[in-house]
N, C-alpha and C positions, 0 to 999 in steps of 0.2 A: 640469794644473798641478803643478808639483813644487816641493818643497820642501827647500831645502838649509841645513845649519847654516853661520851666519855668523863664527864666531869660529876662524877656520882661520889665515890669516895677513893680516898687516894692510894687505899691499898689494892685497887683494881689495875693500876698500872705495873706493867712488869717489862723489863728488857726484852726486845723480840716482838712486841705486839705491834700489829699493824694499824694505823688511824688514816684518818682524812682528815685536812683541814677544812672546818666549816666556812672560813674565811676566806682563804686562799686555795681553793680547788685545785688550780693549774698548777700547783705544786707536785701533784701526784702522790701515789701510796707513801705513806712515812713509816718509819720504824721506831721506837723507844729505845734508845740508845742509853740512857740514863735517868734514874729515878732519885730525886733525894728527899729531904723533910717537905720542901714544899714547892719544889719544880720537877717537872717532866722536860727531858730533853728529846725532840723528836728531828731525825735526819729523813729526809728527801732526797733520796739518792738521783733520780731522774732529773729533777731543776737542780740539783749541787745546793740545797740550802739547807740549813739547821735551824731549827724555832724552838726557843725554850717558853713555857707555857706555865702559870701556876698552876697547882694541880686543882683546887679548887674552882676555879674558873674557865679552864681548859677549853677553847672551841673545836674541839677534837670528835669526831665520829668512830668509835670501834668498827672494824671491816670484819663481819664473820659470813664464812661462805655455808651454806646448805647443801644437804645431797641433792646432786643434780644438776648444781652449777658448774658452770665451766670455770677452771682456773688456769693461769700461766704462771711458770715460774720463770726466774731470770734469764733463763737461757732460751728463753721464748717458746719452750715445750708447752703443749696444751693439754688438761685432764679433766676428767667430770670427778666430781665429788660423790663418793659412797659411803663417807662416814667422816665424823668430827669428834675429836676428845681433846681435852684439855690438858697439860703438862707442864707443872709449874707454872701455871698462868698464861703459858702460850698455846696457842691452837694446833694441833697436828691434825691434816686431812689425809685420809685415805683415798685412794685415787684408783682409777683403773690405769694400767700399765706401768704401776709404780710400785712393787712390795712393800718398799720402807715407808712409803708416805710421803707427805710434803708438810714440814713446818712453815707455819705462816711468815716465818723470818725470811724465807726463798721466796716469796711470792712476787711477780713482777710488779713495775712502780706504777704501769698504766693500767687504769681498769675502769671498767663502764658499769656506771651508777643507774640506778632505777629508782631513785627517789620518789619524783611526782607519781608516779604509778601508785607507790606503797602507801602515800600520804592520801592520795584521792579514795582507794580502796577502804582506807581505816576511817574514811567520812573526813578528813581534815581537810574541808574546801574552803578555798580563801575567796573574798570579795572579787567582782567582776571587773571594778576598777584599779583592783592592784594587778589583776593579771594583766590588763591593757598597759598599766603604767610601766610592768616589768618588761613587755615587749618594745617598749620604747626606749626604755633604759638600755636594752641590750642592743638595740639599732643605732644609739647612739655612741656607746661603747664602742662598737665594732667599728663606727666611722672616724673616731678619734684615734683609734689604734694606728693608722697609717696616715694621720694627718703631718703633713709637713712642720706643723709649728708646735709639734710635740714637745712639751719641756719648755717651750717660749711663752705661751699664752698664759699662763697661771701666776706671771710674777706683778706685783704692784709697782710698775715702772712705765716711764713714759715711752712712746714710741719712738725711739731715736735710732738711727741707721746703723750709725758705727757700732754702736754696743750689740744691736740685734744681730750684725755681721759677724762681730767676733764669736758670740756666744752661739751662734749656730755653727759656725766653721769649727770651734774648737769642742764644743759639747758634743758634737756626733761622733768624734774620734773615740776610740777606745784605748784609755791608759794616755790622755793627751799629756805632752811635757812642752809648757810654753812658758814665756816670759811677757806678762802684760805690763805694759809700760806708756799708756796714754800719759797726757799732763794733766796736772791737777785740775781737778773741776769737769773732766771728761767721764769720769764714772768708772773707774776701773775696778771698786768693791762690787757695783752694779754688775759688770761683765763677771766678774768671778763667780757673783750669787746665781747668775743665769746659767754660767756652766756647771755651777755644782747642782743646782734644781735639776738642770737635764740631765746629767749623770746618775743622779738618785734615782729619778722618776722613770729613767729607762733602763734602769738596773745595769748601767755600766760601771757604776760604783755602790756599795754600800756601806764602807767605813770611810769616813774622813775625818784628815786631822789636819786643824788650821793651827798655825804656830803666827803667832803675832808678839809685838812689844806688850807689856803689860797695860799700859795707859790705853791700849786700841781692843782691849778683849771683850768689854762691855759693848761697845760700839760695834764691833763684828756681830754679837749675838742678837742684839737690837735688830739690826739692819737685816740677818737672816730670818729672824722671825717675822718682821713686820712686812717687809717686800715679798718674800719666799715661801713663808709659813714651814720655815725648817727650825727645827727645834735642836739646836746644838747645846751641847752640855759646857757648862764653864767650868773646866778644871783648875782650881787653883788649890795653895798649900792646905788650907781649910779643907776643902773637900777630898782631897786626896787622903788626908788625915783620918778622915770619918769613915771612910771606905775601910781603909787599914785596920782601923780600931775595930770596926765590926766583923773583919773576916781576915786577919794577919796574912793568910795565903792567897788571898785574892789579887789577882793583877788589876790593878783599879782602873785600867785603860782598855779592859775589855767589859766592863760595865756599861758602856755608851757605845752606840755605832757612829754618832758625829760629835768631834770634839773640839772645843777652842782651847788652847793652851797659851800661856806666855813661855816665851824661848828661856826667860831667866829661871823657870820653875824646874825645866829640864836641866839647864845647866848648873845649878846650884843642888840639885838631888841627882844624885846619880843612881839610887834605885829606881827614882820613877823614869828617869833616861832608858835604861834597860826593859823595863816595864812596858813602856810606849814602843821600844824597838821590837821587843816578843810579840806584843800585841798585833803589830802587821796593820797597815792600813791599806786602801786602794787608791786614795788620791791624797797629796799633800798639797797644803797650800801655805805660802808665806808672803805674809804682807811686811812692807818696808824692806825689801832686799836691797837696798841701796844700803844698809847696815852690815851686809855681808861681805868683809873686806879680805881679799887675797893678794899676793902677790908672788912673785915665781921665786923669788929667793927665801923667803921666810913662810911660805905657805899662807893658810886662812887665820883668822882671828876663832875666838870660841862658839861664837854664833854662827860662821861660814862650817865649820868642821860640824857643828850639830847638824844642820843642814844637808850638808855633804853624806852623812851617816844614813839619814832618812830618806834622802833623794835615792842613793844607792838601793834601798830595800823596798821603795814604793814604785809601784808601776806607773802612776800618773802623777805629776808635778806642775804645780804653776807657782809662779813668783812674780809678786807684783811691787813694781817701783814707778815712780816718776820722774825718775832721773837715771834712765840706764847707762848712759854715757859720761855723765856730768862728773865722774870720780875718773875717766881717763879708759882707754881701751884694754889696760891692764885688769881691771876691775869689771869692766862690761864684758870682757871673755870669761873671768872667772865665774860669773853668773852662767852664763852660757854652758859653760863647763859642767854646771850643776845637773842642767838638762841632758845632757849627752856627753859624757867623759869621752867617749871614743871619736866622736866628731871633731870635739874641740879638745885637742890633747897638746896642743903645740902653740904656744902665743905669738911665735915669728910668724909662723904659717897662718895664723887668723889674720894678724895687722898685713900681710902680704895681699892674701884674699881680699880682703876689703879695700886695700887700694888698687888691686885689679879690677874690682868690681865698678870703679869709678868710671870707664867707657859705658858700660852697661847701663848705669845709672842715669849718664848724661844722654843716651838715646831714649830711654825709658822716660824721660823728663818731658823731651819734645813731642812724644805721642800723647804722654798723659795732657799736655796742655792744648792737644790738637792741633799743633802748629806743623808746618810742611817740613819733612827731612829733605836735607841738603844729599848729593850724590856721594859725598864721605860718608854721612851718617847711614845712609842705605846701604853701603859697601860693610860698614864697622856692623850693621845689623845683620847682613846676609852671612857673615862671619860668626858672629854671635849663635844664630841660629843654625848653621850649616846648611845654609841653603845658596843658591846662586843668586847673584844680583837681578837677573831677568824675570825670577819668581815675584821679586819685591818692587818690580818697575814701577807698578800702577799702585802703590801703597799710599803715596798721597792724595790718591780719588777713591779709594775702596776701603769703606769703614770697617767692613767686615774682617780685611786682611790685615787693618790697623789694630782691631781688637783681639785677632788671633796672634799676631805681632808680640802685642803686649803682654798678653796672657803668656804667653811661652817666655818670655822675660821674666815674669813675675814667678813663673816654676822653677826658673834658675836663680831665684835671687839667694844671696848667701845665707842669710837670716830669714827669710821669709815665711817658713814654715814653723818656726819655734819663736820670732820674737813679733809680736805687734804692739804699734805705736801710731797713735792717733795724735795730732797737733790741733791746737786751738786753729791755727791758719788752714789746716787743711781741712779741718769739719766744718767751720765758719758757723754763723749762727747765733754769735756771741752780740751782745749789744752793748758790753764797754762798763767800764765803772769809771767813776771820778772821786776825786776827794774834797771835801768841804772843810779846811781847817777852822778852829773856831778858838781863836788865843783869848783868855780871858785873864784880868789884871790879878796881879798878886794880893792877895788879902793882907793887910798888916799883922794879923795873928800868926800868918804862916813865917815872916821875916824871923830868921834865927831858930824856928822851931824843926823837928824832924824831919817835916815836909821839905824843906830846903838845906838841910845840912846834917841830915841823919844818913844810913847807910842806903843805898841805892834802892833796895826793898821798900823801906820806909817812905822815899821820896816819890817811889812811883805807886806804891800802892798804901798810902799811907792811912787810909781809912780802915784798913785792916788791923791798926793797933788799937781801934776802938769800935769793939763788937758791937757795944751797947748803943751805935749809931749818933754818938755826940759830934761826930764830923761832919755830920748834915748841917749843921749851924753857919759853919764860916766856910763851907766848900764852896767856891764860885759855880761849879759845873751844875750844883743842883738847880738853882734860878733860872740858868740857863735852859735846863732841859725842860723844867716846866714850861717856861715863855716859848720854847722852839716847838713842844707839843700842843700848845694853844695858839700857836701863830701859824709859821711857814708849814708844818706838817701835819696842820690839823686834820685834813683830808685823808691822810696817809696811814698804811699801815707801817709800823714800824718795829724794826728788831734790835733789841739792845743787848750787846754782851759786855760783861764783866768778869774778871778773873775769881772773885769770891761769890760764894752763895750768900752770905752774911750781908755781903754790899748790896746785892740784888733785893734782898728781903727787905732792907733798910730803905732801899729807893722805891721799892713798889707801895711800902705803907705810906710813904709821904705823897706817891702820885695819887694813891687811890684816897686816902683820907684827907687831905688838906688841898689837892689841885683839883678832884672829881674826875678824874681822867679814869677810864676804863682800862684796868690792866690784866696781864696774866702773867704768872710766873714759871721758869721753869729751872730747876736746881736739882742737883744730884742726890737731894735729901727727901725727895719727893718719890712715891711710888711710880710705877710703870704707869698705871692707871689714871694716877693724876697729873702726869706730863702728858699723857694721851688728851685727857679733858681740856688742860692749859692750852695746847696744840691746837685743839678742835676749836675752842673759843676764841682763839687769835684768826684763825682761818674764817671765821663765820663772819658773813659780811656787817652783821649788826654787832660783833661781839668786841674783843679789846682792841684799843688802838695800838698798844704797845705790848709787846710779848718780851718780858725782862730775862735775859739767860744767865747762868753763870758759866764758868768755860766748857762745862759739859754740853751746853747749847751750840757751840760749834762743832759738836761731833755727832755724826749720824741722823740728823735732821735736816731737813731741807725745806726753805720757806721760800720758794721762788716766785710765790703772788706778791711777796713785800720787794720794794726796791729802795727804801730806805734803812742803811745801817748804821746805828751809832754804837763807836767804838767808846766805851766809858773810858776804859783804860788800856794802855798797850801791852801786850806781853814781851817779855824777853826774847822771845824764839821769833824770827820772821816765819817758821813753819808753821806755828802757832797761829799768828796772823793771818796767815793765807787760809789756814782752815777755818777761821772765823768768817773771812770776806767770802770764803766758798758756800757758804751757807745760801747765800743769795747770786753771786757771780758764779753758775755753774751752767752745763747745759738745761734748757728748758727754761729758763729765766726769758721774759718776754720784752724787757726793758732795760734800759740804763740803769746801773744802780748807783746811788749817791753815799759815799761814806762821809760821815760827819764826825770829825774829831776834836772834842773840847781838851784843851789843855790850860794849866795855867802858866802863863809867861815867866821867865826866869827860873823854871823850875827843870829839874830832870825828865819831868812829862814832856816840855818843850824840844829839849834837846832830842830826846829819843824818837819824836815825832820828826823832827829834821834829818835824823840819821835814815828812818825807814823812807823820807819821802825823796831825799836828795841823793843819798848813797845808794840805797837799794831801788827806789824807784817801785814800791810795792804797793803803793796805792793806786795808782793808776793803772796798772797791768800786772798779769802774773809774772813774777820773776823767780824762772829756775834757776838762777845762779845766788840768790838772796842768800840761801843757808852757806853757801861755801865761802861768799865774799865776808860775811858775817864772821864767821869761824878762822878766817884769815888775820882779821883786823880787831877781834874781840879784846886782844891784852892790849891794845892802845885804846880802844874804845871805852872800855869800862871805867877809867879813873875820870876820864873827860864827862862823862854822864853822872859820875856821883860828886864830881867836884863843884865848887862853889861857880855862881855867876857871874867871873870876872872877864874882862875884855880880853887877857890874855889866854883863857880857857875857850872863849868863843873863836878866837884866831885859830886856834889849834885844833878845834872840831871841824872848822871849815875848812883847816887844811887837809885833816883826816877823810873827811864826807869828799872831797874833789880827789884823792887818792883812790879811795875805795870805786869811785863813781866809774874812775877809769878803767880800773880792774874789773868792774862788771861789765862795761862796753865792750872790752875785750873778749870775756868769756862767753858773751852774748853772740857777738861776731864769729866767733869760733863754733858755737853750737851752730848758728846759721848756715855756717860754710859747709858744716859736717851734716847738714840735714838731709835725710836719706828720702827723696821723694818718692822712690819706687817701694821702700818699705812702707811708708804713709798710704800710698795708694793699695798697696798689697792687704794693709790694715782693714781696708774698707772700701772693696772692689764695689765703685757706685752702683752698675747696674744691678748687680746681684744683692746688695744692700737694699736698693729701692723696690725691689721684688718682695723681698721679707718685709718690709714696713708696708707696702700696700696690701699684702696678705694679712697683716695683722691689722689695719685700718678695716679692712673688708669684712673681717673676721666680728670685731667689733662693732660695726654698723648694722650686720646681720645676724646680730646677737638675740636668739631665742631662747636664752637661758631663764631670762624672767617668767615667761608663761609656763613653761617647764617646771621650776621651782614652785610657784603658786600651785599647779596642779598637784604635785606631790605634797605640799604641806596640806592642801585640803584633804587629800586622800589620807595622811599620816595623821590628820584632827590636830595639827599643830598651829596654835593659833598664831597669827601674824598682822601687822599693819603697816599700809604705805604711809610715810611721812611727807611733807608737804617739798621738801626738796628732794624727793625721788629714793630716799633710802628707806630699806626695811626694817624692822624690829620685829624678832622673834620672841615670843613670850618663852618664858621657862617652862619645861614640860612638866604637867601636873603628874604626880605618881599615879594618880587614877588612869590618867591616859596613855601611859606607858606601854609599852608591848615590847616582845622580844626582838623587834626590827628597829625602832626608833632608838632603842636606849644604846645602841651603837655608835650613834650619830654622835660628831664633836658639838652638844649645845651643853653649855655649862649651866649651872644654876641660875645665872641672870639672863640667860638667853643670849641673842646675839644681834647685834645691828651691822648692817650689811648694804651692800651697794653693788650694783652691776655697771655702774659707770666709772670708765677708769680715770680721768680728770677727778672726778669728786675723791675717788679712793686715796689720789695723789695727796690731795688738800686736807682730807680727814684720815688720818693715819687711826684714829679709833673705832672707824668702821673695818668691817671683813670686806674685801675686794672678791667677790665670788666669782670664779670663774669655772670652766670644764675640769682643771686643777685643783681647786682650792680642796682642802680638807673634807669639807662638806660634801661637796660633790663626790669625790674619790668614795666616801664613805657610801654614799648613796648607790655609785655605779657597784661598789662591792657588795653591797647588801642585794642587789637583784641579780649578781653574777654567783653568788655563793650562799646566799641563805634562802628559805624557803618563801621569801615573801612574793605571793602572788603566783605561786607555780603549780596552781589547782584552781580549775574553777568550773561550775557547772551553769549554762543558761538556756533560755529559749531562744529557737530560731524561728521568727516569724517569716512562712515560706509557702505559698500555696503549690510551688514545684515539689516539693518534699512532702512525701505520705506523712500526716500526722501521726508522731507517736516514735517516728524513726530516730534513732541515735547517731550522731556524727562526730568524730572525732578530730581535735586539731592537737597536734603532738609538735611541740618545738625542742629540737635537738642543738645544743653547742658543740663547736668542733674543736677540741682542743690538742695543742701539742706540747708536751712535756718536754721544756727545755730551760735554760738559764733566759731569764728576763729580757738581757740586753740582745737578744737576737731579735725580738719584736715579730716572733711569727705570726700571731694574729693577723697580721699586716699584710703578709704574704699570701693568706688564703682569699680564692674568690668568694667563697660565702663563710662567713664565721657561724652562721646560724643556718640549720634547714628546719623547714617547716612541711609537714606531711598534713594533708586534709583528707580523712578517709571517711567512707560512708560505713553505716551498718554490714553492708554486705560485702565491704573490701574492696571497695574501689578507690583507686586513688585520683582524689578531685584537687590535688593539690595546684596544677597547673592551670585550671580552668575557673577556680574559685580562689581569689584571694583574700586575705585577712580584711582588705579593706571595701570589696565588695559584701560582705555579710555584716560588717559593724553595724550601719544602720538597723539593721532587721534584728539585732539581739536584745532581749529584754532579760532584766534580773530573776533570777529565781530563789525566792528564800531558802536557807540554808536546811531546812527541816526536809522541804518537797527535793531539793538537791540531793541529800542524803538518801531519800527513798530511790531517787532514779538509781543512784549507785548500786546501792542495796539490791534492786531489780534486775539492774541490768550488768552487774557486776562481771559475769562472766564474758559478755558479748564485749564490754570494755577492755578486758585483759586481753583477750584474742586479738582484738582489731589494734590494742596499741602495739600487740607484739608484730603483728604486719605492719603497722607504720615503722617499727624499729627496722625491720629488715628492707622495707623500701628507702630509708635512708644510710643504711650501712651500705646498700649498692651503690651510693653515689660517692662513697670516701676514696673510692680509688681514682676518679676522674679528678676529683677535688687535691688531693694527694699529688697526683703527676703536674697539675695545673702550677699549685703552690710551689713544688720543686724547681719548675722552670723560671718561675718568678725569681723566687731565691736565689737559684743558681747565677741568672744572669745580672742580678744586681751586686753579689758578692763580688762574683768573677769582674765586672765592669770595676768596680772599686780597687780590686787587687791587681789588675791591670794598669789603673790610672797611678797607684803606687809605685808599682814597677817601674812602669816608664819615669814616673820622677825620678826615682830613686837614680835611675841612669843618669841625669842631669842635675840633681840637686842632693848630696850625700845626707841632709838633714832627715830623710827617709830613713828610720832605723830598719833594719832587717827583722828585729823580733815584731816589729807593727805588721809586716806583711805576714810572718810566720803566726802571728795570733789570728789574723783574718782566717788564712788559710783552714786553721784549726778549728776555728767557729764554724765556717763554711761546711765541713764536714760535719759537725755536729750537728748544724741544722737541718742539712738535708737528710741525716738519718734519723732525726725526730719527725720530719715530716713524711717521711717513710711509715711511722708509726701513729698516725692521728686517732685521738680517741674519741668517739661519739659519747656524749655525756648527754642525759635526758634532762631537758631543762625544766619544760611546764606541760601541762595537758589542760585542754579545755573540755568537757562533754557537751554538746549542744543537742538539745531535744525539740525536734520539730514539732510547729503548733499552727494552727491555722491564722492567718494576720486576720 
């Protein structure tokens, strides 16, 4: 068989031709299914994947068998090639035993290659250090294939137990359908990002659609890119129109795999809605799901109906909301109905089941708090679990029995498998917040002006009326800010958030130019790079004292290293205010935060502060009912905020505040009474969560990646330097240095600044956080397994025990199972690689002599002498290579048998677990079990047909020491 480069001329491609992917060999043998002016479409049947490549740069190799080669057709029949001819660009093989011959379109999808030998005999010999590096890369890749943290270790996130637990629990499912409902500040977006990252990395999903309110599109895109290295395309009207203008027939939603879109885009443009539905996705993510309203009489609002349409057609669905039950049981039921319409089909039944579960939750609460059960509670527990009282008699003294009983209750939990909700009370680890109001006297110039008599917008944000900065002269907040930064907060990092970018720019100029304060600015007018640089300057200990942000500063970025927040103005929406506070008051904060609120007395600024402080209590604690209360009182509130500062208005505002406060306290009491402790426990089972977190910490503590990356950079001749703070700077690759291997690495023209330290990465988002799952490392692993990097070598072996001049061969093979990525079959193999060490006489020395034993005795041989060795001893090398191949081939049967046992046991255990769970909890969907059974059968079949892929070969010539 011969392999020829595909990307020579576009006319070479023809429907039916067979190709291998140079970068994804595990896809198997592909077939050309379509060729257009610029692209070639390749179907890889065995792995159920389709790829589209640009013709002039397709990383493909044409497969051409020669006379004497063995080939197999799609029915599994084997033949020997007796002749080859070309018919309309497609090869036809004449074979023994089939008079008609076999077209290459009918070849089997799993084949064995011999690239290393072909390259070696052709004199294509790589450097010895590259060969060693390739072996280490493949060993590391094999170890990571079955790592329990796969999909979780690569994110720029702190190690927080409840987030990792949810991501681990949900991310490992095939087509998960869940509602993530953690309280504000606990990291729902991070949980969703971890799940998306894991689903994409493990192949459980390839096409993802995220539907969000328009205001959150950019935040999601940045969060996914910065934290998870996921490049989602943001689809708005401008982008979709540009695509349609270029190709009116193109379904715009098929131009990208991972898409973020605003709900309004699909609601307002029916053609785009239809295209998105036709395109199909594996996973649907919907943020702010509490805006999806539904009632039994009138049905859903337009957003609810939109999501319902997509949820019906999409296997995996994730809904995110911080207020799952705030709008009542009916609305809560409606969102669960989107996840499983068959299970949640009747509102009355749902309410009844929730009420009936109160007894279970009460008993579970005692177990969770580790208190002794009364005899009545033991009897109730026995009834719930279908056990005799005698079997639970020792439960108060038996920790294992208590754990078993609690886990059984959790498995029976009504919504425990579809709903995850952590609260600040259940998570702990928050240091709290306090407000510090700063009332300032009313300037004379404001009396009778728009700041006191204008519309509410003018009174609250009057500076926006003077974009030239004229307001700075008489606004009392300006001198207060300067005095505060030079006085009480002189030694603190301070975050300031204001509504307008123009306001922030004016303030920054005054602080920097007139007050001599180190500043950084962060507005929507800045580029992504400029924002990163500003955030980095603020994070630096010697950098900016204050970071001034426009409203965008309260979206997507977290600055937990700071604890002083200045609210220059107050937004009209309590949710927006909570977002601002949440930049500091969130999980990961290490101290109590202080909210500084300057306002001018006798103005709407003061009245809005009093409303937020006294009615909603939003400054001193998170207020889950704030938005609901404000919406209920907004009609009466607005004229009081806008009105004049008279005694009557003050009395009316005080009365309204008292009324709103009573309403808020009542709602909070209802929420606390309805708090589902069992659900919270199920959302973060402590023992499991702590084990995951401990494994992550251990992985970080034993991180060998820096040493390995340094070795790779030195081998690849990529310049780099280590900075004082431990970060690395990779220089841009000089065109003279570039080669076929490093050209595929994600290193742009400006190089890369990276860190291996998680805490540094959390503070410095301008740095790449390099882990085994970072695009750079994934590209390096891909280069080792799919390219010719280091796959041939010739060296000297200094040994007195081997006759001088004798040739020995070290041949390495990869074992591949052609199957969908989500099965993760490599993790099931007892060996992913086989090494055969063979003497010139054909003796198998593999068990007696390891690669570690010979490494100290190997010395480099220059390329000219190496090529001479291959030229003179070529026949012996080729003969011994085929002996090594037979030795390796003989081991496949045992490897296949062991792998099938492992795979069968693992998947059977999971299927049985779900079947048992289904018998006690109807939230386990039948199609979920059916899908697992189908995949199990598919995996077993793939493991029956393992392929032996020659990976690399090293020729050693014995010399005297």
